[in-house]
N, CA, C and O atoms as a Tinker XYZ file with bonds, in Angstrom:
   312  protein
     1  N     14.970000    3.566000   17.707000    73     2
     2  CA    13.618000    2.977000   18.318000    64     1     3
     3  C     12.542000    2.585000   16.768000    63     2     4     5
     4  O     12.103000    1.631000   16.125000    81     3
     5  N     12.553000    4.309000   16.807000    73     3     6
     6  CA    11.869000    4.458000   15.434000    64     5     7
     7  C     11.701000    3.874000   14.167000    63     6     8     9
     8  O     10.609000    3.959000   13.604000    81     7
     9  N     12.745000    3.233000   13.598000    73     7    10
    10  CA    13.185000    2.559000   12.950000    64     9    11
    11  C     12.803000    0.839000   13.159000    63    10    12    13
    12  O     12.588000    0.030000   12.257000    81    11
    13  N     12.800000    0.624000   14.455000    73    11    14
    14  CA    12.134000   -0.812000   14.209000    64    13    15
    15  C     10.473000   -0.903000   14.387000    63    14    16    17
    16  O      9.948000   -1.976000   14.683000    81    15
    17  N      9.412000    0.744000   14.106000    73    15    18
    18  CA     8.430000    1.026000   14.744000    64    17    19
    19  C      7.747000    1.509000   12.924000    63    18    20    21
    20  O      7.245000    2.600000   12.652000    81    19
    21  N      7.881000    0.690000   12.235000    73    19    22
    22  CA     7.765000    1.726000   10.631000    64    21    23
    23  C      6.189000    2.696000   10.252000    63    22    24    25
    24  O      6.047000    3.259000    9.166000    81    23
    25  N      5.243000    2.731000   11.232000    73    23    26
    26  CA     4.357000    3.129000   11.186000    64    25    27
    27  C      4.437000    4.529000   12.620000    63    26    28    29
    28  O      3.571000    5.390000   12.473000    81    27
    29  N      5.117000    4.670000   13.520000    73    27    30
    30  CA     5.521000    5.722000   14.384000    64    29    31
    31  C      6.264000    6.473000   13.504000    63    30    32    33
    32  O      6.172000    7.700000   13.515000    81    31
    33  N      7.270000    5.664000   12.449000    73    31    34
    34  CA     8.562000    6.236000   12.240000    64    33    35
    35  C      7.566000    7.079000   11.017000    63    34    36    37
    36  O      7.743000    8.276000   10.793000    81    35
    37  N      6.758000    6.447000   10.456000    73    35    38
    38  CA     5.860000    7.378000    9.029000    64    37    39
    39  C      4.755000    8.352000    9.732000    63    38    40    41
    40  O      3.945000    9.092000    9.174000    81    39
    41  N      4.965000    8.132000   11.102000    73    39    42
    42  CA     3.708000    9.283000   11.705000    64    41    43
    43  C      4.644000   10.258000   11.595000    63    42    44    45
    44  O      4.779000   10.836000   10.516000    81    43
    45  N      5.397000   10.571000   12.650000    73    43    46
    46  CA     7.027000   11.099000   12.451000    64    45    47
    47  C      7.086000   11.985000   11.273000    63    46    48    49
    48  O      6.947000   13.208000   11.250000    81    47
    49  N      7.341000   11.078000   10.184000    73    47    50
    50  CA     8.105000   11.748000    8.652000    64    49    51
    51  C      6.909000   12.714000    8.723000    63    50    52    53
    52  O      7.110000   13.909000    8.935000    81    51
    53  N      5.461000   12.138000    8.520000    73    51    54
    54  CA     4.412000   12.781000    7.621000    64    53    55
    55  C      3.971000   13.815000    8.855000    63    54    56    57
    56  O      4.442000   14.886000    8.472000    81    55
    57  N      3.322000   14.053000   10.119000    73    55    58
    58  CA     3.749000   15.260000   10.899000    64    57    59
    59  C      5.470000   16.635000   10.417000    63    58    60    61
    60  O      5.623000   17.654000   11.090000    81    59
    61  N      6.404000   16.294000    9.286000    73    59    62
    62  CA     6.409000   17.276000    9.280000    64    61    63
    63  C      6.850000   17.948000    7.594000    63    62    64    65
    64  O      7.867000   18.473000    7.140000    81    63
    65  N      5.208000   17.525000    6.905000    73    63    66
    66  CA     5.350000   17.429000    6.040000    64    65    67
    67  C      3.918000   17.997000    5.767000    63    66    68    69
    68  O      3.101000   17.078000    5.830000    81    67
    69  N      3.231000   19.432000    5.432000    73    67    70
    70  CA     2.485000   19.622000    4.731000    64    69    71
    71  C      2.427000   20.233000    3.508000    63    70    72    73
    72  O      3.199000   21.018000    2.958000    81    71
    73  N      1.033000   19.580000    3.054000    73    71    74
    74  CA     0.908000   19.890000    1.440000    64    73    75
    75  C      1.036000   20.891000    0.888000    63    74    76    77
    76  O      0.831000   21.966000    1.452000    81    75
    77  N      1.360000   20.800000   -0.199000    73    75    78
    78  CA     1.328000   22.213000   -1.411000    64    77    79
    79  C      2.402000   22.936000   -0.914000    63    78    80    81
    80  O      3.040000   22.311000   -0.066000    81    79
    81  N      2.947000   24.420000   -1.247000    73    79    82
    82  CA     4.316000   25.009000   -1.919000    64    81    83
    83  C      4.151000   26.403000   -1.321000    63    82    84    85
    84  O      3.490000   27.236000   -1.941000    81    83
    85  N      4.676000   26.682000   -0.233000    73    83    86
    86  CA     4.644000   27.748000    0.438000    64    85    87
    87  C      5.837000   28.476000    0.836000    63    86    88    89
    88  O      6.637000   28.090000    1.688000    81    87
    89  N      5.910000   29.584000    0.147000    73    87    90
    90  CA     7.681000   30.008000    0.696000    64    89    91
    91  C      7.683000   31.198000    1.770000    63    90    92    93
    92  O      6.645000   31.847000    1.901000    81    91
    93  N      8.614000   31.454000    2.409000    73    91    94
    94  CA     8.387000   32.259000    3.529000    64    93    95
    95  C      7.837000   33.244000    3.500000    63    94    96    97
    96  O      7.383000   33.632000    4.576000    81    95
    97  N      7.652000   33.969000    2.466000    73    95    98
    98  CA     7.117000   35.546000    2.385000    64    97    99
    99  C      5.448000   35.612000    2.498000    63    98   100   101
   100  O      4.833000   36.673000    2.606000    81    99
   101  N      4.790000   34.209000    2.450000    73    99   102
   102  CA     3.433000   33.868000    2.393000    64   101   103
   103  C      2.827000   32.721000    3.424000    63   102   104   105
   104  O      1.868000   31.949000    3.436000    81   103
   105  N      3.759000   33.002000    4.140000    73   103   106
   106  CA     3.971000   32.382000    5.618000    64   105   107
   107  C      2.357000   33.407000    6.789000    63   106   108   109
   108  O      2.050000   34.597000    6.866000    81   107
   109  N      2.017000   32.658000    7.178000    73   107   110
   110  CA     1.360000   33.574000    7.851000    64   109   111
   111  C      1.280000   32.309000    9.562000    63   110   112   113
   112  O      1.709000   31.169000    9.741000    81   111
   113  N      0.608000   33.174000   10.369000    73   111   114
   114  CA     0.544000   32.339000   11.620000    64   113   115
   115  C     -0.937000   32.119000   11.346000    63   114   116   117
   116  O     -1.769000   32.767000   10.711000    81   115
   117  N     -0.996000   30.699000   12.215000    73   115   118
   118  CA    -2.660000   30.477000   12.720000    64   117   119
   119  C     -1.835000   28.291000   12.662000    63   118   120   121
   120  O     -0.655000   27.959000   12.778000    81   119
   121  N     -3.034000   27.400000   12.458000    73   119   122
   122  CA    -3.288000   26.580000   12.437000    64   121   123
   123  C     -2.777000   25.803000   11.182000    63   122   124   125
   124  O     -2.909000   26.830000   10.516000    81   123
   125  N     -2.321000   24.926000   10.287000    73   123   126
   126  CA    -2.022000   23.732000    9.289000    64   125   127
   127  C     -2.082000   22.692000    9.467000    63   126   128   129
   128  O     -1.703000   22.184000   10.522000    81   127
   129  N     -2.642000   21.952000    8.363000    73   127   130
   130  CA    -2.649000   20.734000    8.794000    64   129   131
   131  C     -1.639000   19.556000    7.815000    63   130   132   133
   132  O     -1.615000   19.321000    6.607000    81   131
   133  N     -0.744000   18.901000    9.173000    73   131   134
   134  CA     0.092000   17.980000    7.816000    64   133   135
   135  C     -0.649000   16.967000    7.075000    63   134   136   137
   136  O     -1.855000   16.720000    7.058000    81   135
   137  N      0.309000   16.447000    6.484000    73   135   138
   138  CA    -0.215000   15.438000    5.521000    64   137   139
   139  C     -0.385000   13.786000    6.491000    63   138   140   141
   140  O     -1.033000   12.873000    5.980000    81   139
   141  N     -0.030000   13.692000    7.235000    73   139   142
   142  CA    -0.381000   12.591000    8.206000    64   141   143
   143  C     -1.411000   13.323000    9.074000    63   142   144   145
   144  O     -1.461000   12.825000   10.199000    81   143
   145  N     -2.067000   14.132000    8.933000    73   143   146
   146  CA    -3.476000   14.360000    9.592000    64   145   147
   147  C     -3.146000   15.282000   11.338000    63   146   148   149
   148  O     -3.837000   15.511000   12.330000    81   147
   149  N     -1.838000   15.545000   10.958000    73   147   150
   150  CA    -1.586000   16.513000   12.588000    64   149   151
   151  C     -2.111000   17.468000   12.234000    63   150   152   153
   152  O     -2.499000   17.777000   11.107000    81   151
   153  N     -2.186000   18.284000   13.677000    73   151   154
   154  CA    -1.985000   20.166000   13.006000    64   153   155
   155  C     -1.094000   20.516000   14.259000    63   154   156   157
   156  O     -0.767000   20.121000   15.378000    81   155
   157  N     -0.898000   21.621000   13.236000    73   155   158
   158  CA     0.886000   22.239000   13.414000    64   157   159
   159  C      0.003000   24.147000   14.019000    63   158   160   161
   160  O     -1.090000   24.598000   13.678000    81   159
   161  N      0.699000   24.560000   14.635000    73   159   162
   162  CA     0.482000   25.784000   14.964000    64   161   163
   163  C      1.533000   26.746000   14.357000    63   162   164   165
   164  O      2.684000   26.327000   14.474000    81   163
   165  N      1.450000   27.474000   13.977000    73   163   166
   166  CA     3.068000   28.530000   12.845000    64   165   167
   167  C      2.362000   29.774000   13.765000    63   166   168   169
   168  O      1.243000   30.286000   13.730000    81   167
   169  N      3.782000   30.049000   14.755000    73   167   170
   170  CA     3.773000   31.887000   14.654000    64   169   171
   171  C      4.878000   32.371000   13.578000    63   170   172   173
   172  O      5.802000   31.785000   13.011000    81   171
   173  N      4.243000   34.069000   13.531000    73   171   174
   174  CA     4.784000   34.469000   13.019000    64   173   175
   175  C      5.546000   35.830000   13.970000    63   174   176   177
   176  O      5.820000   36.840000   13.320000    81   175
   177  N      5.776000   35.826000   15.048000    73   175   178
   178  CA     5.849000   36.871000   16.265000    64   177   179
   179  C      7.361000   37.037000   17.192000    63   178   180   181
   180  O      7.534000   37.010000   18.410000    81   179
   181  N      8.068000   37.166000   16.374000    73   179   182
   182  CA     9.805000   37.115000   16.553000    64   181   183
   183  C     10.582000   36.125000   16.208000    63   182   184   185
   184  O     11.329000   35.507000   16.966000    81   183
   185  N     10.381000   35.894000   14.721000    73   183   186
   186  CA    10.556000   35.291000   13.959000    64   185   187
   187  C      9.179000   33.516000   13.678000    63   186   188   189
   188  O      8.134000   33.220000   14.256000    81   187
   189  N     10.059000   32.733000   12.416000    73   187   190
   190  CA     8.440000   31.788000   12.394000    64   189   191
   191  C      8.762000   30.442000   13.520000    63   190   192   193
   192  O      9.837000   29.884000   13.740000    81   191
   193  N      7.748000   30.245000   13.965000    73   191   194
   194  CA     7.933000   28.799000   15.432000    64   193   195
   195  C      6.974000   27.673000   14.594000    63   194   196   197
   196  O      6.015000   28.066000   13.929000    81   195
   197  N      7.361000   26.098000   14.700000    73   195   198
   198  CA     5.793000   26.014000   14.103000    64   197   199
   199  C      5.809000   24.716000   15.626000    63   198   200   201
   200  O      6.594000   23.782000   15.790000    81   199
   201  N      4.961000   25.032000   16.272000    73   199   202
   202  CA     4.948000   24.045000   17.183000    64   201   203
   203  C      5.942000   25.012000   18.984000    63   202   204   205
   204  O      5.718000   26.119000   19.473000    81   203
   205  N      6.831000   24.053000   19.363000    73   203   206
   206  CA     7.620000   24.744000   19.922000    64   205   207
   207  C      9.197000   24.983000   18.892000    63   206   208   209
   208  O     10.072000   25.551000   19.546000    81   207
   209  N      9.480000   24.737000   17.894000    73   207   210
   210  CA    10.280000   24.946000   16.976000    64   209   211
   211  C     10.495000   25.629000   15.913000    63   210   212   213
   212  O      9.820000   25.535000   14.888000    81   211
   213  N     11.490000   26.399000   16.082000    73   211   214
   214  CA    12.334000   27.699000   15.431000    64   213   215
   215  C     12.489000   27.064000   13.541000    63   214   216   217
   216  O     12.779000   26.006000   12.982000    81   215
   217  N     12.217000   28.018000   13.263000    73   215   218
   218  CA    12.377000   27.916000   12.010000    64   217   219
   219  C     13.388000   29.032000   11.040000    63   218   220   221
   220  O     13.347000   30.149000   10.524000    81   219
   221  N     14.448000   27.642000   11.246000    73   219   222
   222  CA    15.948000   28.477000   10.633000    64   221   223
   223  C     16.658000   28.308000    9.129000    63   222   224   225
   224  O     17.867000   28.378000    8.909000    81   223
   225  N     15.768000   28.105000    8.302000    73   223   226
   226  CA    16.523000   28.315000    7.129000    64   225   227
   227  C     15.149000   27.968000    6.191000    63   226   228   229
   228  O     14.399000   27.109000    6.655000    81   227
   229  N     14.752000   28.641000    4.795000    73   227   230
   230  CA    13.616000   29.218000    4.283000    64   229   231
   231  C     14.210000   28.916000    2.652000    63   230   232   233
   232  O     15.208000   29.056000    1.945000    81   231
   233  N     13.062000   28.494000    2.646000    73   231   234
   234  CA    12.491000   28.035000    0.492000    64   233   235
   235  C     13.566000   27.784000    0.514000    63   234   236   237
   236  O     14.321000   28.675000    0.901000    81   235
   237  N     13.941000   26.934000    0.258000    73   235   238
   238  CA    15.159000   25.629000   -0.342000    64   237   239
   239  C     13.812000   24.757000   -0.920000    63   238   240   241
   240  O     12.913000   24.207000   -0.285000    81   239
   241  N     14.080000   24.875000   -2.607000    73   239   242
   242  CA    13.581000   24.826000   -3.467000    64   241   243
   243  C     13.956000   23.043000   -4.275000    63   242   244   245
   244  O     14.783000   22.517000   -5.019000    81   243
   245  N     12.817000   22.726000   -3.568000    73   243   246
   246  CA    13.679000   20.526000   -4.310000    64   245   247
   247  C     12.300000   20.500000   -5.077000    63   246   248   249
   248  O     11.380000   21.316000   -5.125000    81   247
   249  N     12.499000   19.211000   -5.684000    73   247   250
   250  CA    11.752000   19.029000   -6.812000    64   249   251
   251  C     10.401000   18.971000   -6.494000    63   250   252   253
   252  O      9.587000   19.487000   -7.259000    81   251
   253  N      9.923000   18.221000   -5.109000    73   251   254
   254  CA     8.709000   17.730000   -4.844000    64   253   255
   255  C      8.169000   19.046000   -3.528000    63   254   256   257
   256  O      7.416000   18.845000   -2.575000    81   255
   257  N      8.797000   20.233000   -3.880000    73   255   258
   258  CA     8.164000   20.985000   -2.901000    64   257   259
   259  C      9.520000   22.188000   -2.305000    63   258   260   261
   260  O     10.658000   22.242000   -2.771000    81   259
   261  N      8.832000   23.246000   -0.920000    73   259   262
   262  CA     9.836000   23.974000   -0.914000    64   261   263
   263  C     10.175000   23.373000    0.586000    63   262   264   265
   264  O      9.282000   22.681000    1.075000    81   263
   265  N     11.297000   23.554000    1.315000    73   263   266
   266  CA    11.788000   22.628000    2.053000    64   265   267
   267  C     11.938000   23.946000    3.759000    63   266   268   269
   268  O     12.358000   25.004000    3.291000    81   267
   269  N     11.753000   24.099000    5.207000    73   267   270
   270  CA    11.999000   25.358000    5.402000    64   269   271
   271  C     12.304000   24.131000    6.701000    63   270   272   273
   272  O     11.579000   23.155000    6.891000    81   271
   273  N     13.094000   24.345000    7.208000    73   271   274
   274  CA    14.551000   23.541000    8.424000    64   273   275
   275  C     14.165000   24.533000    9.803000    63   274   276   277
   276  O     14.115000   25.704000   10.179000    81   275
   277  N     13.899000   22.870000   10.314000    73   275   278
   278  CA    13.307000   23.765000   12.029000    64   277   279
   279  C     14.016000   22.807000   12.712000    63   278   280   281
   280  O     14.326000   21.632000   12.516000    81   279
   281  N     14.229000   23.822000   13.769000    73   279   282
   282  CA    15.612000   23.108000   14.982000    64   281   283
   283  C     15.432000   22.157000   15.760000    63   282   284   285
   284  O     16.260000   21.559000   16.447000    81   283
   285  N     14.038000   21.966000   15.632000    73   283   286
   286  CA    13.575000   20.120000   16.320000    64   285   287
   287  C     13.152000   19.199000   16.147000    63   286   288   289
   288  O     13.942000   19.281000   15.207000    81   287
   289  N     12.607000   18.173000   16.047000    73   287   290
   290  CA    11.912000   17.076000   15.569000    64   289   291
   291  C      9.814000   17.773000   16.455000    63   290   292   293
   292  O      9.466000   18.277000   17.523000    81   291
   293  N      9.318000   17.472000   15.564000    73   291   294
   294  CA     8.065000   17.408000   15.852000    64   293   295
   295  C      7.453000   16.387000   16.289000    63   294   296   297
   296  O      7.366000   15.650000   15.307000    81   295
   297  N      6.870000   15.780000   17.344000    73   295   298
   298  CA     6.873000   14.386000   17.858000    64   297   299
   299  C      4.892000   14.577000   17.789000    63   298   300   301
   300  O      4.129000   15.202000   18.526000    81   299
   301  N      4.646000   13.752000   16.605000    73   299   302
   302  CA     3.204000   13.788000   16.816000    64   301   303
   303  C      2.279000   12.649000   17.822000    63   302   304   305
   304  O      2.439000   11.432000   17.914000    81   303
   305  N      1.136000   13.655000   18.610000    73   303   306
   306  CA     0.461000   13.009000   19.675000    64   305   307
   307  C      0.028000   11.707000   18.946000    63   306   308   309
   308  O     -0.900000   11.778000   18.141000    81   307
   309  N      0.774000   10.281000   19.232000    73   307   310
   310  CA    -0.281000    8.874000   19.155000    64   309   311
   311  C     -0.851000    8.317000   20.303000    63   310   312
   312  O     -1.584000    7.332000   20.212000    81   311
């Protein structure tokens, strides 16, 4: 269904992007704003979480930033 709705697809994708490059050693608990303007809550107690998602892999360096893998899709409130 998302492929048929470009606006929703864009919103979901941008909910997964945080401007800048943050390595795992620099992650702090708190709120962060995504490129789509959404607010995510990062937790660091008992492992790193982003909203309800657990971070499963960290510090994958790419040409355009750093990737941290989560175990679920973050769906912004629309």
